[in-house]
C-alpha positions as CSV (number, residue, x, y, z in Angstrom):
1,M,13.6,25.6,0.8
2,E,13.7,21.9,1.6
3,L,11.3,22.2,4.5
4,S,8.7,23.7,2.1
5,I,8.5,20.2,0.5
6,L,6.9,19.0,3.7
7,A,5.1,22.1,4.7
8,L,3.2,22.9,1.4
9,P,1.1,19.7,1.3
10,L,0.3,20.0,5.0
11,I,-0.9,23.6,4.5
12,A,-2.9,22.6,1.4
13,S,-4.6,19.9,3.5
14,I,-5.5,22.2,6.3
15,I,-6.8,25.0,4.1
16,S,-8.9,22.6,1.9
17,G,-10.1,20.5,4.8
18,F,-11.1,23.2,7.3
19,F,-11.8,26.2,5.0
20,G,-12.9,24.4,1.8
21,K,-16.6,25.3,2.2
22,Y,-15.6,29.0,2.6
23,I,-13.2,29.3,-0.4
24,G,-15.2,27.0,-2.7
25,D,-14.7,23.8,-4.6
26,R,-12.7,25.2,-7.5
27,N,-10.4,27.3,-5.3
28,S,-9.7,24.2,-3.1
29,E,-8.8,22.2,-6.1
30,I,-6.5,24.9,-7.5
31,F,-4.9,25.7,-4.2
32,T,-4.0,22.1,-3.2
33,S,-2.8,21.3,-6.8
34,L,-0.7,24.4,-6.9
35,L,1.0,23.8,-3.5
36,V,1.7,20.2,-4.2
37,S,3.0,21.1,-7.6
38,I,5.4,23.6,-6.1
39,S,6.6,20.9,-3.6
40,A,7.2,18.6,-6.7
41,I,9.3,21.3,-8.4
42,I,11.4,21.8,-5.3
43,S,11.9,18.1,-5.0
44,L,13.2,18.0,-8.5
45,I,15.7,20.8,-7.6
46,V,16.8,18.8,-4.6
47,F,17.2,15.6,-6.6
48,Y,19.2,17.5,-9.2
49,N,21.4,18.9,-6.4
50,V,22.0,15.4,-5.0
51,I,23.0,14.0,-8.5
52,V,25.3,16.9,-9.4
53,N,26.7,18.0,-6.1
54,Q,26.3,14.9,-4.0
55,Y,24.2,17.0,-1.7
56,E,23.2,15.5,1.7
57,D,21.7,17.1,4.8
58,N,19.8,16.3,8.0
59,I,17.6,19.2,8.9
60,T,16.3,19.1,12.5
61,I,12.9,20.7,12.6
62,F,12.5,20.4,16.4
63,T,13.2,18.0,19.2
64,W,10.2,15.7,19.8
65,I,11.1,13.2,22.6
66,T,13.9,13.3,25.1
67,S,13.7,10.7,27.8
68,G,16.8,8.8,29.0
69,T,18.6,7.4,26.0
70,L,15.5,8.0,23.8
71,D,16.3,11.1,21.8
72,V,13.9,11.6,18.8
73,N,13.7,14.6,16.5
74,W,11.3,15.8,13.9
75,S,13.8,16.0,11.0
76,M,14.2,15.9,7.3
77,K,17.0,13.6,6.1
78,I,18.0,14.3,2.6
79,D,20.2,11.8,0.9
80,P,20.1,9.9,-2.5
81,L,17.5,7.4,-1.3
82,S,15.1,10.0,0.2
83,S,15.6,12.3,-2.8
84,V,14.4,9.6,-5.2
85,M,11.3,9.0,-3.0
86,L,10.6,12.8,-2.8
87,V,10.5,13.0,-6.6
88,V,8.3,10.0,-6.9
89,I,5.8,11.0,-4.2
90,T,5.4,14.7,-5.0
91,S,5.4,14.4,-8.8
92,V,2.8,11.6,-8.9
93,S,0.8,13.4,-6.2
94,A,0.8,16.7,-8.1
95,L,-0.4,15.0,-11.3
96,V,-3.1,13.1,-9.4
97,H,-4.3,16.3,-7.8
98,I,-4.6,17.9,-11.2
99,Y,-6.3,14.8,-12.7
100,S,-8.8,14.8,-9.8
101,I,-10.1,18.2,-10.8
102,G,-11.7,16.6,-13.9
103,Y,-12.4,13.1,-12.5
104,M,-14.2,14.3,-9.4
105,S,-16.0,17.2,-11.1
106,N,-19.4,15.8,-10.2
107,D,-18.6,14.9,-6.6
108,P,-20.2,17.1,-3.9
109,H,-17.3,16.7,-1.5
110,K,-14.3,17.8,-3.6
111,P,-12.5,19.9,-0.8
112,R,-12.6,16.9,1.5
113,F,-11.1,14.7,-1.2
114,M,-8.3,17.1,-2.0
115,A,-7.6,17.6,1.7
116,Y,-7.2,13.8,2.1
117,L,-4.9,13.6,-0.9
118,S,-2.6,16.4,0.4
119,L,-2.6,15.0,3.9
120,F,-1.6,11.6,2.6
121,T,1.2,13.3,0.6
122,F,2.5,15.0,3.8
123,A,2.4,11.7,5.8
124,M,4.3,9.9,3.1
125,L,6.9,12.6,2.9
126,M,7.4,12.4,6.7
127,L,7.9,8.7,6.4
128,V,10.7,8.9,3.7
129,T,12.5,11.9,5.2
130,S,12.8,10.5,8.7
131,D,16.1,9.9,10.3
132,N,14.7,7.6,13.0
133,F,12.2,4.8,13.4
134,I,9.7,6.8,15.5
135,Q,9.1,9.5,12.8
136,L,9.0,6.7,10.2
137,F,6.3,5.0,12.3
138,F,4.4,8.2,12.5
139,G,4.4,8.6,8.7
140,W,3.7,4.8,8.4
141,E,0.5,5.1,10.5
142,G,-0.4,8.4,8.8
143,V,-0.5,7.0,5.4
144,G,-2.5,4.0,6.7
145,L,-5.0,6.4,8.2
146,C,-5.3,8.5,5.0
147,S,-5.7,5.3,3.0
148,Y,-8.6,4.4,5.2
149,F,-10.1,7.9,4.6
150,L,-9.6,7.7,0.8
151,I,-10.6,4.1,0.2
152,G,-13.8,4.7,2.1
153,F,-14.3,8.2,0.7
154,W,-17.7,7.3,-0.8
155,F,-18.7,6.1,2.7
156,K,-22.4,5.6,1.7
157,K,-21.3,2.6,-0.3
158,E,-21.2,-0.5,1.9
159,T,-18.5,-2.0,-0.2
160,A,-16.3,1.1,0.2
161,N,-16.7,1.0,3.9
162,A,-15.9,-2.7,4.1
163,A,-12.8,-2.3,1.9
164,A,-11.5,0.6,4.0
165,I,-12.0,-1.4,7.2
166,K,-10.3,-4.4,5.6
167,A,-7.3,-2.4,4.5
168,F,-7.0,-0.8,7.9
169,I,-7.2,-4.1,9.8
170,V,-4.8,-6.1,7.5
171,N,-2.3,-3.3,7.7
172,R,-2.5,-3.4,11.5
173,V,-1.2,-7.0,11.4
174,G,1.9,-5.8,9.5
175,D,2.2,-2.7,11.7
176,F,2.3,-4.9,14.8
177,G,5.4,-6.6,13.4
178,L,7.0,-3.3,12.6
179,A,6.2,-2.0,16.1
180,L,7.8,-5.1,17.7
181,G,10.8,-4.6,15.5
182,I,11.2,-1.0,16.6
183,F,10.9,-2.1,20.3
184,L,13.6,-4.7,19.8
185,I,15.9,-2.2,18.1
186,F,15.6,0.2,21.0
187,Y,16.1,-2.7,23.5
188,L,19.3,-3.7,21.8
189,F,20.8,-0.4,20.8
190,G,19.2,2.1,23.2
191,T,18.4,4.4,20.3
192,V,16.0,4.7,17.4
193,N,18.1,6.9,15.2
194,Y,19.3,5.3,11.9
195,T,22.9,6.4,12.0
196,E,23.5,5.3,15.6
197,I,21.8,1.9,15.0
198,F,23.6,1.1,11.7
199,E,27.0,1.9,13.4
200,Q,26.3,-0.7,16.1
201,I,25.0,-3.5,13.9
202,P,28.4,-5.3,13.8
203,T,28.4,-5.5,17.6
204,V,25.3,-7.7,17.8
205,I,25.9,-10.0,14.9
206,D,26.5,-13.0,17.1
207,Q,23.9,-12.1,19.8
208,N,21.0,-14.6,20.2
209,L,17.6,-14.0,21.8
210,N,14.8,-16.2,23.0
211,F,11.6,-15.2,21.2
212,L,8.4,-17.2,21.9
213,G,10.6,-20.1,23.1
214,I,12.8,-20.1,20.0
215,N,16.4,-19.2,20.1
216,I,17.1,-16.9,17.2
217,N,19.8,-14.5,16.1
218,A,19.0,-10.9,17.1
219,I,19.7,-9.5,13.6
220,D,17.5,-12.1,12.0
221,L,14.6,-11.4,14.4
222,M,14.9,-7.7,13.9
223,C,14.9,-8.0,10.1
224,I,12.0,-10.5,10.0
225,L,9.8,-8.2,12.2
226,L,10.6,-5.2,10.0
227,F,9.8,-7.2,6.9
228,I,6.4,-8.3,8.4
229,G,5.6,-4.6,8.6
230,A,6.8,-4.2,5.0
231,M,4.6,-7.1,3.9
232,G,1.5,-5.5,5.2
233,K,2.1,-2.1,3.7
234,S,3.3,-3.4,0.3
235,A,0.6,-6.1,0.0
236,Q,2.8,-9.2,-0.2
237,I,1.3,-12.6,-0.2
238,L,-0.6,-13.6,3.0
239,L,-1.1,-9.9,3.8
240,H,-2.1,-8.9,0.3
241,T,-5.9,-9.3,0.5
242,W,-6.6,-5.6,1.2
243,L,-5.1,-4.2,-2.0
244,P,-7.6,-5.4,-4.7
245,D,-10.6,-4.5,-2.5
246,A,-9.1,-1.0,-2.1
247,M,-10.1,-0.3,-5.7
248,E,-13.5,0.7,-4.2
249,G,-12.0,4.1,-3.7
250,P,-11.9,6.8,-6.4
251,T,-9.5,6.0,-9.3
252,P,-7.1,8.9,-8.4
253,V,-6.7,7.2,-5.0
254,S,-5.7,4.0,-6.7
255,A,-3.1,5.8,-8.7
256,L,-1.6,7.7,-5.8
257,I,-1.7,5.2,-3.0
258,H,-1.8,1.8,-4.6
259,A,0.6,2.3,-7.5
260,A,3.3,4.9,-6.7
261,T,3.6,5.8,-3.0
262,M,2.1,4.0,0.0
263,V,2.5,0.4,-1.3
264,T,6.2,1.2,-2.0
265,A,6.8,2.2,1.7
266,G,7.7,-1.5,2.5
267,V,10.3,-1.6,-0.3
268,F,11.7,1.7,1.0
269,L,11.9,0.4,4.6
270,V,13.9,-2.7,3.5
271,V,16.3,-0.6,1.4
272,R,16.7,2.0,4.1
273,C,17.6,-0.8,6.5
274,S,20.0,-2.4,4.1
275,P,22.8,-2.1,6.8
276,M,20.7,-4.5,8.9
277,F,19.4,-6.9,6.2
278,E,22.9,-7.4,4.7
279,Y,23.9,-9.2,7.9
280,S,20.8,-11.5,7.9
281,E,21.0,-14.2,5.2
282,L,17.8,-15.7,6.7
283,A,15.8,-12.5,6.2
284,L,17.1,-11.9,2.7
285,N,16.1,-15.5,1.7
286,L,12.7,-15.0,3.2
287,I,12.3,-11.7,1.3
288,T,13.3,-13.4,-2.0
289,I,10.9,-16.2,-1.5
290,V,8.0,-14.0,-0.5
291,G,8.7,-11.5,-3.3
292,M,8.8,-14.1,-6.1
293,S,5.8,-15.9,-4.7
294,T,3.8,-12.7,-4.7
295,A,5.0,-11.8,-8.2
296,F,3.8,-15.2,-9.5
297,F,0.6,-15.4,-7.4
298,A,-0.7,-11.9,-8.4
299,A,0.1,-12.4,-12.1
300,T,-1.9,-15.6,-12.2
301,V,-4.9,-14.0,-10.5
302,A,-4.7,-11.0,-12.9
303,L,-5.1,-13.3,-15.9
304,V,-8.8,-14.0,-15.2
305,Q,-10.1,-10.8,-13.4
306,T,-12.7,-8.7,-15.2
307,D,-12.6,-5.5,-13.2
308,I,-10.2,-3.1,-15.0
309,K,-8.9,-1.6,-11.8
310,K,-8.4,-4.9,-10.0
311,I,-6.3,-6.3,-12.9
312,I,-4.0,-3.3,-12.5
313,A,-4.1,-3.7,-8.7
314,Y,-2.9,-7.3,-9.0
315,S,-0.3,-6.1,-11.4
316,T,0.9,-3.7,-8.7
317,C,1.1,-6.5,-6.2
318,S,3.1,-8.5,-8.7
319,Q,5.5,-5.7,-9.5
320,L,6.1,-5.1,-5.8
321,G,7.1,-8.7,-5.6
322,Y,9.7,-8.0,-8.2
323,M,11.1,-5.1,-6.1
324,F,11.2,-7.3,-3.0
325,F,13.1,-10.2,-4.5
326,A,15.5,-7.7,-6.0
327,A,16.2,-6.5,-2.4
328,G,16.3,-10.1,-1.3
329,V,19.2,-10.9,-3.7
330,G,21.0,-7.8,-2.4
331,A,20.3,-5.6,-5.4
332,Y,18.7,-2.8,-3.4
333,N,19.6,-0.1,-6.0
334,V,17.8,-2.2,-8.7
335,A,14.8,-2.5,-6.4
336,M,14.7,1.3,-6.1
337,F,15.2,1.7,-9.9
338,H,12.1,-0.4,-10.5
339,L,10.2,1.5,-7.8
340,F,11.1,4.7,-9.6
341,T,10.1,3.6,-13.1
342,H,7.1,1.6,-11.9
343,A,5.6,4.8,-10.4
344,F,5.3,6.4,-13.8
345,F,3.8,3.6,-15.9
346,K,1.6,2.2,-13.2
347,A,0.1,5.6,-12.3
348,L,-0.3,6.1,-16.0
349,L,-2.3,2.9,-16.3
350,F,-4.5,3.6,-13.3
351,L,-5.3,7.1,-14.4
352,G,-5.8,5.8,-18.0
353,S,-8.3,3.2,-16.6
354,G,-10.0,6.1,-14.8
355,S,-10.4,7.8,-18.1
356,V,-12.0,4.7,-19.6
357,I,-14.3,4.4,-16.5
358,H,-15.2,8.0,-17.0
359,A,-16.1,7.4,-20.6
360,F,-18.2,4.4,-19.7
361,K,-20.1,6.2,-16.9
362,N,-18.4,4.2,-14.1
363,E,-18.5,0.8,-15.8
364,Q,-15.4,-1.2,-14.7
365,N,-16.0,-4.7,-16.3
366,I,-13.8,-5.1,-19.3
367,N,-16.3,-7.6,-20.7
368,N,-18.8,-4.8,-21.1
369,M,-16.4,-2.6,-23.1
370,G,-14.5,-3.1,-26.4
371,G,-14.3,-1.4,-29.8
372,V,-13.7,2.1,-28.5
373,W,-10.1,2.8,-29.5
374,K,-11.3,5.3,-32.1
375,K,-13.6,7.0,-29.6
376,L,-10.9,7.3,-27.0
377,P,-7.8,7.8,-29.2
378,Y,-5.6,9.7,-26.7
379,T,-6.5,7.5,-23.7
380,Y,-5.8,4.4,-26.0
381,I,-2.4,5.6,-27.1
382,L,-1.3,6.6,-23.6
383,M,-2.5,3.3,-22.1
384,I,-0.6,1.5,-24.9
385,I,2.6,3.3,-23.7
386,G,1.9,2.3,-20.1
387,T,1.2,-1.3,-21.1
388,L,4.4,-1.5,-23.1
389,A,6.4,-0.1,-20.2
390,L,4.8,-2.5,-17.7
391,T,5.4,-5.6,-19.8
392,G,9.1,-4.7,-20.3
393,F,8.9,-4.0,-24.0
394,P,12.4,-3.2,-25.3
395,F,13.7,0.3,-24.6
396,L,10.8,1.5,-22.5
397,S,11.4,2.1,-18.7
398,G,10.1,-1.3,-17.5
399,F,12.5,-3.1,-19.9
400,Y,15.5,-1.6,-18.1
401,S,14.4,-2.0,-14.5
402,K,12.5,-5.3,-14.6
403,D,15.2,-7.1,-16.7
404,A,17.8,-5.7,-14.4
405,I,16.1,-7.4,-11.5
406,I,16.0,-10.7,-13.3
407,E,19.6,-10.4,-14.3
408,F,20.9,-9.7,-10.8
409,A,18.8,-12.5,-9.4
410,Y,20.5,-14.8,-11.9
411,L,24.0,-13.4,-11.1
412,R,23.3,-14.0,-7.4
413,G,24.5,-17.6,-8.2
414,N,22.7,-19.4,-5.4
415,T,19.5,-21.5,-5.5
416,S,17.1,-18.8,-4.4
417,G,18.6,-16.5,-7.0
418,Y,18.2,-18.9,-9.9
419,Y,14.7,-19.8,-8.7
420,A,13.8,-16.1,-8.5
421,A,15.2,-15.4,-12.0
422,G,13.1,-18.3,-13.5
423,V,9.9,-17.2,-11.7
424,G,10.7,-13.6,-12.8
425,I,10.9,-14.6,-16.5
426,F,7.7,-16.6,-16.4
427,T,5.9,-13.9,-14.5
428,A,7.0,-11.4,-17.1
429,F,5.3,-13.5,-19.7
430,L,2.1,-13.7,-17.6
431,T,2.3,-9.9,-17.1
432,S,2.4,-9.3,-20.8
433,I,-0.6,-11.7,-21.4
434,Y,-2.9,-10.2,-18.8
435,S,-1.9,-6.6,-19.7
436,W,-2.7,-7.1,-23.4
437,R,-5.8,-9.0,-22.5
438,L,-6.9,-5.8,-20.7
439,M,-6.1,-3.6,-23.6
440,F,-7.7,-5.8,-26.3
441,K,-10.9,-6.5,-24.4
442,T,-11.2,-2.8,-23.5
443,F,-10.4,-1.1,-26.8
444,H,-10.7,-3.8,-29.5
445,G,-13.2,-6.3,-30.8
446,D,-16.9,-5.8,-30.6
447,Y,-18.6,-3.2,-28.5
448,N,-20.3,-5.1,-25.7
449,N,-22.0,-2.6,-23.5
450,K,-25.8,-2.9,-23.6
451,E,-26.6,0.0,-21.4
452,I,-24.5,2.7,-23.0
453,K,-24.5,3.4,-26.7
454,I,-21.0,3.7,-28.2
455,E,-21.9,7.2,-29.4
456,E,-22.2,8.2,-25.7
457,T,-18.6,7.3,-24.9
458,H,-16.3,10.3,-25.1
459,E,-12.7,11.3,-24.6
460,S,-11.7,12.8,-21.2
461,P,-11.1,16.5,-20.8
462,L,-7.7,18.1,-21.1
463,V,-7.3,18.4,-17.3
464,M,-7.4,14.6,-17.1
465,L,-5.3,13.9,-20.2
466,L,-2.5,16.2,-19.5
467,P,-1.3,14.3,-16.4
468,L,-1.3,11.2,-18.5
469,V,1.0,12.8,-21.0
470,F,3.5,13.7,-18.4
471,L,3.4,10.2,-16.9
472,S,3.9,8.7,-20.4
473,I,7.1,10.7,-20.8
474,G,8.4,9.1,-17.6
475,A,7.1,5.7,-18.7
476,I,9.1,6.0,-22.0
477,F,12.3,7.8,-20.9
478,A,12.8,7.2,-17.1
479,G,14.5,3.8,-17.6
480,Y,17.0,4.8,-20.2
481,T,17.8,8.1,-18.6
482,F,18.5,6.9,-15.1
483,K,19.8,3.3,-15.8
484,E,23.5,4.3,-15.5
485,L,22.8,6.5,-12.5
486,F,20.8,4.0,-10.5
487,I,22.4,0.7,-11.4
488,S,25.9,1.0,-12.9
489,Q,27.2,3.7,-10.5
490,G,25.2,2.1,-7.7
491,V,27.6,-0.8,-7.7
492,T,30.3,1.4,-6.5
493,N,28.0,3.7,-4.4
494,N,28.8,6.8,-6.5
495,F,25.2,7.9,-6.6
496,W,23.7,6.1,-3.6
497,Q,26.7,7.0,-1.4
498,D,26.0,5.7,2.1
499,S,22.2,5.6,1.8
500,I,22.4,2.0,0.6
501,F,24.8,-0.5,2.2
502,F,26.4,-3.3,0.2
503,L,28.2,-5.9,2.4
504,K,29.2,-7.7,-0.8
505,P,29.5,-5.7,-4.0
506,L,27.1,-6.7,-6.7
507,S,28.4,-8.8,-9.6
508,T,29.7,-6.8,-12.5
509,E,29.5,-9.8,-14.9
510,H,26.9,-10.2,-17.6
511,P,24.5,-13.2,-17.9
512,P,24.6,-15.3,-21.1
513,F,23.3,-13.8,-24.2
514,W,20.4,-16.3,-24.5
515,F,19.3,-15.3,-21.0
516,L,19.4,-11.6,-21.8
517,I,17.1,-12.0,-24.9
518,L,14.8,-14.6,-23.4
519,T,12.5,-12.2,-21.5
520,P,12.2,-9.6,-24.3
521,I,11.4,-12.4,-26.8
522,L,8.6,-13.7,-24.6
523,V,7.2,-10.2,-24.0
524,V,7.1,-9.5,-27.8
525,L,5.6,-12.9,-28.6
526,S,2.8,-12.4,-26.0
527,I,1.3,-9.6,-28.0
528,P,0.1,-11.7,-31.0
529,I,-0.8,-14.5,-28.7
530,A,-3.0,-12.3,-26.6
531,Y,-4.5,-10.7,-29.8
532,Y,-5.4,-14.1,-31.2
533,L,-6.9,-15.3,-27.9
534,F,-8.9,-12.3,-27.0
535,V,-9.8,-10.7,-30.4
536,K,-9.5,-13.0,-33.3
537,N,-10.5,-16.3,-31.8
538,K,-12.4,-15.8,-28.6
539,N,-13.9,-19.3,-28.9
540,L,-10.4,-20.8,-28.3
541,S,-10.0,-18.8,-25.1
542,N,-13.5,-19.9,-23.9
543,Q,-12.6,-23.5,-24.7
544,I,-9.4,-23.2,-22.7
545,I,-11.4,-21.8,-19.7
546,N,-14.1,-24.5,-20.0
547,T,-11.4,-27.3,-20.3
548,N,-9.6,-26.0,-17.2
549,K,-12.7,-24.9,-15.2
550,P,-11.3,-25.9,-11.7
551,L,-8.1,-23.9,-12.4
552,H,-10.0,-21.0,-13.7
553,N,-12.3,-20.9,-10.6
554,F,-9.2,-21.2,-8.4
555,L,-7.6,-18.2,-10.0
556,L,-10.9,-16.3,-10.3
557,N,-11.4,-16.7,-6.5
558,K,-7.8,-15.4,-5.9
559,W,-6.5,-18.8,-4.7
560,Y,-9.3,-18.7,-2.0
561,F,-7.3,-16.6,0.4
562,D,-10.3,-14.6,1.4
563,E,-12.4,-17.7,2.0
564,L,-9.6,-19.3,4.0
565,Y,-9.3,-16.2,6.2
566,E,-13.0,-16.1,6.5
567,I,-12.9,-19.6,8.1
568,L,-9.7,-19.3,10.1
569,F,-10.1,-15.8,11.5
570,I,-13.4,-14.0,10.7
571,K,-15.9,-16.7,11.6
572,S,-14.0,-17.8,14.7
573,S,-13.5,-14.2,15.8
574,K,-17.3,-13.6,15.4
575,K,-18.1,-16.7,17.4
576,F,-15.7,-15.8,20.1
577,G,-17.0,-12.2,20.2
578,L,-20.6,-13.4,20.4
579,F,-19.6,-15.8,23.3
580,L,-17.9,-12.9,25.2
581,W,-20.9,-10.6,24.5
582,K,-23.6,-13.1,25.6
583,I,-21.8,-14.7,28.6
584,F,-19.4,-12.1,29.9
585,D,-21.1,-8.9,28.9
586,I,-24.8,-9.6,29.2
587,K,-24.8,-12.3,32.0
588,L,-21.8,-11.4,34.1
589,I,-21.0,-7.7,33.7
590,D,-24.5,-6.4,33.0
591,G,-26.2,-9.2,35.1
592,L,-24.1,-8.5,38.2
593,G,-23.5,-4.9,37.5
594,P,-25.9,-2.2,36.5
595,D,-28.7,-4.5,35.3
596,G,-28.4,-6.7,38.4
597,I,-28.3,-3.8,40.9
598,S,-31.2,-2.1,39.3
599,T,-33.2,-5.3,39.2
600,F,-32.4,-5.9,42.9
601,I,-33.5,-2.4,43.9
602,K,-36.7,-2.7,41.8
603,K,-37.6,-6.0,43.6
604,C,-36.9,-4.3,47.0
605,S,-39.0,-1.4,46.0
606,I,-41.9,-3.7,45.1
607,K,-41.6,-5.4,48.5
608,A,-41.4,-2.1,50.3
609,N,-44.4,-0.9,48.4
610,K,-46.5,-3.5,50.1
611,F,-46.0,-1.8,53.4
612,Q,-47.9,1.2,52.1
613,S,-51.3,-0.3,52.9
614,G,-53.0,2.8,54.3
615,F,-53.9,1.0,57.6
616,I,-52.8,2.9,60.8
617,Y,-52.5,-0.3,62.9
618,Q,-50.0,-1.8,60.4
619,Y,-47.8,1.4,60.5
620,A,-48.0,1.3,64.3
621,F,-47.0,-2.4,64.3
622,V,-44.0,-1.7,62.1
623,M,-42.9,1.3,64.3
624,L,-43.2,-0.9,67.4
625,L,-41.0,-3.6,65.7
626,G,-38.5,-0.9,64.8
627,F,-38.5,0.6,68.3
628,S,-38.0,-2.9,69.8
629,A,-35.1,-3.6,67.5
630,L,-33.5,-0.3,68.4
631,L,-34.0,-0.8,72.1
632,T,-32.5,-4.4,71.9
633,F,-29.5,-3.0,70.0
634,L,-28.9,-0.3,72.6
635,I,-29.2,-2.8,75.6
636,V,-26.9,-5.4,74.0
637,K,-24.4,-2.7,73.2
């Protein structure tokens, strides 16, 4: 039964991809949605079995590589950690498949789109169920390839192609770090299997290596290289630039890849490798700093964006930062808890934004919306639920998971922990401001679209609204339902068992009461503040922008990371490439190679052609010279 979780999305992808034109668009949509939905149901059964019966298994599908000490299997590792990921991936994927039936109804290439979605689901499942780093790397590259296909699905758009290429290249930077980390792991341990590696970790704690002329601890180096891979896939600061541009893909892609699944692969990697990271204080501090920096950076940029999908994309980037600094302070179970709850409310917001875009005939600028909450009542209510959950409004799912991260960062008791908690609280306030800014400018105030009459806007069909309803249930109840399971019992490893390793048990103390109520108070206060700024008194918000124009431009241009990379890497790479092309390729390789040889032969042919004069005496003279040369050669010899 467990193997069908992997097999069904792969079968759906093959059938829709290769035979979609024979079975038709509608059959492709129904077939892929049905098989992925069955996979989701089986995942829920496995998850229930893990909770109730502490079920664990490692199912070997077949032996893949056997060479010396390298022994790699295709396998399906089922434990609490992978079971949580199975539920997240398959449930969100199934709802996105169903939603796509309505959203992509006018697209001429529906079977190809559904095939890509199913193939991505399969690759992600292979990643999270692996019991070794090679299979994980296969899934890791698989989801990267599928994201390239899906972001650039509308390949006739230049912006979509550019975004797909950018995502692919930026992820290669992180993947290079991951590959080096895997090579180092095999060099040190002679194996790539998780269990065998984690058992040997204590034996190399004091071992040092010389890396690029730097003497560094082996565990620190391994963890840093693995984290570089996680930074790329999970869009952490410095390697984050691909995520907002990836919004060029269809909205269901944003919900599946950039909210609930692929971008969480980096968090999963860090948590899976907790037996390594727990022995590397340097790596954990680095993760904390990068995570909280990303959370703050992305939240500030989201404050001024006008594209509805990019605002939610930067929100995703920020929430991933929360997950990482939770892992950085050792609260791996809390990071997974936020990953779990975040999947529901962020997918809800992305699909809700897709419903808005659908109503506005592909308009994505929130400044060209407004005043449609009565025209889109169901979408409005469902996005309100997603927004409340995202901001951490009391008793919704984000409240339990996000506040738990801030609390455990505070309880860490060291400088990085206090700093992370402070940044987390301020970022939560910024999150609430930009989230309600999106809601108020989209649904409230005056109607601002000059090209589409408000009467032309309409609610989405049931096939698009139904997935939103299911996601809203998760956004409301997932936090309260699973809080005790994921966090309280996680301290003693009752639920997580051996899938997460705690070198030092997490603190069971409680922060001060003022600290506990600080974040919820800020979150609640942000609602009237945002309403006043973006609905009641827009002039004030405009005055704030005009007064702080340099800061506004700095945030609007995303801290100028793209411009900086343009100068440092893109322009210099282009100049170097042009130099190589003109000097080495054209002048040396072509000049001395095929072009040079052909030019030489042509010149020789032109010279030889002059001998073809038509005069017999000239031919006789040449023959005499040739005979004389031959005779001289024979005599000398």
